[in-house]
N, C-alpha and C positions, 0 to 999 in steps of 0.2 A: 504493500500500499504506499502510495506517495505521500508526502508532506505538503501541505497547503502553502504555497509561496505567493502572498498578494503581490500584485503589480502596483506598487506604490505611485509611479509615474501616471498609470492610467488612472487611479484614484484621485491623484492630484489634480489631473486635468479635467475631471468630471464637473468641477465648478463653472468651468468655461463653456460646457454644453448650454445651447440655447434653452432647453427645457429647465435646467436649473437656474439660468439667469432670469427667466421669466418668473419662475416661483419665488426667487430672491427679491425681485423688484416688486411683486404683488404683495408679499409680506412687508417689505420696506415701507410701502405707501400705506399699508394699515397701521404700522407703528407711527409714521409721520402724523397721520389723521389723529390717532390717539393721543400722542404728545401735544399737538396743537390743542386739543380739546382740554388737556390737563394743565396746560402752561398758564402761569400766572399773567395777567394782563394789566399793565398800566398804561403803556402806548401802544401794545401790539407789536413792537418791533421784535422781540424775542419769539413770541409765537410765530410770526410770519418768516422768521430766519430759519426755522426747523425744517430740514430737507433731507433727502436720500442722495447719496453720491456714490457712483461706482468707483471701486478701488481697483488698481491694476492686478491684485491677486485673485480678483474674481468676486471678492466680497462686496457688499453693499453697506455703507456706512450711514448712520442717522446722525446728524450733527446739526449745530448751530453756529454760525459764524460771527455772532455778536459778541463783543469784547468781555461782556459780563455773563455770558451763559454758564461758565463754570460756577459762579457764585449763586446762580438760581438752581443749578443741579446739586451742587455739593454743599452749599451754604458757606459760612465763615467760621473759622476755628473758635473766634469769640462767642459765637452764638448771635451775633447782631442780625445776621440774616439767616434764616432757617433753610434748610436743604429741602428742595421740593421734589427731587428725583423725578423729574418730568419724563425725561427720555428713558432712564432706567425703569420706570414703572409701566411706561408704554411698550416696553418689549413683549410682554404678555399678549399684546394683540396680534403678534406674528404667528401665534399657534393656531392651528386649525381646530 
């Protein structure tokens, strides 16, 4: 009986297949929508900046490019700004 030898290169290449990319983008859009719904709104700039971005390795990133996004997501050490975990909590929206 032979020993199973996984083809790691083939497995790594799967993420670039169109059906996988389509699924990742569909899930990413659900996360973006959920994050935008959860986002605290003062001006709407943070909420509107949340988006999905394709990465070179085939992954899809959910991010905000406003300079204060980390403070909204993680809060401050001194507790003057509470953590909202907007994107982190929205990741559950990607599950089927």
